[in-house]
C-alpha positions, 0 to 999 in steps of 0.5 A: 500500500502506498500513501502520500499526504497533502496538508491543506488549511482544514484537512489532510488529503490522503491517497493510497493503492488499495488493490494491485495485480498483474493479470498477464504480461500485457495487463496490469491493474491498479485501484486507488482512492483519494480522500477526503474531498469536498463535494464536487472535487472528486468528479473534477479530479476524476475526469481530468485524470482519466483524460490525462491517463488515456491521452497524455501518457507516452508509450514506445512502439514499432513505427516502421518495418523494412525488408529488401526482399519484399516488393510490396506490403501485400506480398506472400512469400513461399515458406511463410504462413503469413502475408507481409501485411499480417506480419505488420499487424503483428508487429503493431501489437508488440508492447515495448517499455523504454524512456527513449526519445527520437527514433531507435533501430531494431531488427529481426534476422532468423532462418526457418523453419521456426516460429518467430516471436518478439523474443527474436527482435534485436533491440537497443539495451534501453528498450525492453520487450514486455511479452517476448512470446508475442507472435510475429510469423511462422516460417514453414521452410528453411528461408531467411527472414530479415526485417529492419525496424524503427522504434519511437516514443510518442503519445496517442494514436498516429495513423501511418502516412501514405507510402510509395514503398519505393525503398521497401519500407512500410509504416505501421500505425503507432498506438502509443497508448500504454493505458488501456482503460480508466474508470472513476467512481465517487462515494459520498458520505456525511450530511448537509454542508459537511458532506465529503467524497472519496474518489475511486480510480481504476487503471488498466495498463498494457504492461509497459508501465504499472498503474502507479507509474501511469498515475504519477506521469498523468499527474505530472502532465496535468501540473505542467499544463497548469503552471503557466497560469501561476503567472497569469496575474503578472502578465499585462492584459490589453484590450484591442479596440480594433479586434474587440478582444483582450490580448496577452503578450507572448512569453517564451519559457525563457521569459517565464524563467526570468520572471520566476528568478526575479519574482519577490514572492518566488515559486518553490523549486519543487514546482519547477520541473526539469522538462520545462528547462528546455534541456536537450532531449538526451539530457532530460531523458537521463535525468528523468530515468534517475528520478530527477524530476524537479529543480529541487531534485537537480540542485540536490545533486553535485556535478560528480553525482550527475556524471555517475548517471548512466550514459551521461556525458560532460556535455550534458553537465555543461548544458545543465550548468549553463541553464542554471547560471543563465536563468537562475544564477545558480550553480552545482558543486563539483562534489558533495564535499565542496563548499 
C-alpha cells in the first residue's frame, strides 16, 4: 500500500493503492482512492485524470518495418504462413517499455523453419520487450527472414502516412497508448454542508508501465499544463479596440524563467520541473530515468553525482550548468564535499 499526504488549511488529503495485480504480461491493474474531498472535487479530479491517463501518457512502439526482399506490403512469400501485411499487424501489437526519445533501430534476422516471436527482435539495451512470446510469423521452410525496424516514443494514436514503398519500407500505425482503460467512481458520505467524497480510480495498463507509474506521469502532465497560469496575474492584459478582444503578450519559457528568478514572492523549486528547462532531449531523458524530476531534485545533486548517471556525458553537465547560471544564477558543486 502506498500513501502520500497533502496538508491543506482544514484537512489532510490522503491517497493510497488499495488493490494491485498483474493479470498477464500485457495487463496490469491498479485501484486507488483519494480522500477526503469536498463535494464536487472528486468528479473534477476524476475526469481530468482519466483524460490525462488515456491521452497524455507516452508509450514506445514499432513505427516502421523494412525488408529488401519484399516488393510490396501485400506480398506472400513461399515458406511463410503469413502475408507481409499480417506480419505488420503483428508487429503493431508488440508492447515495448523504454524512456527513449527520437527514433531507435531494431531488427529481426532468423532462418526457418521456426516460429518467430518478439523474443527474436534485436533491440537497443534501453528498450525492453514486455511479452517476448508475442507472435510475429511462422516460417514453414528453411528461408531467411530479415526485417529492419524503427522504434519511437510518442503519445496517442498516429495513423501511418501514405507510402510509395519505393525503398521497401512500410509504416505501421503507432498506438502509443500504454493505458488501456480508466474508470472513476465517487462515494459520498456525511450530511448537509459537511458532506465529503472519496474518489475511486481504476487503471488498466498494457504492461509497459504499472498503474502507479501511469498515475504519477498523468499527474505530472496535468501540473505542467497548469503552471503557466501561476503567472497569469503578472502578465499585462490589453484590450484591442480594433479586434474587440483582450490580448496577452507572448512569453517564451525563457521569459517565464526570468520572471520566476526575479519574482519577490518566488515559486518553490519543487514546482519547477526539469522538462520545462528546455534541456536537450538526451539530457532530460537521463535525468528523468534517475528520478530527477524537479529543480529541487537537480540542485540536490553535485556535478560528480550527475556524471555517475548512466550514459551521461560532460556535455550534458555543461548544458545543465549553463541553464542554471543563465536563468537562475545558480550553480552545482563539483562534489558533495565542496563548499
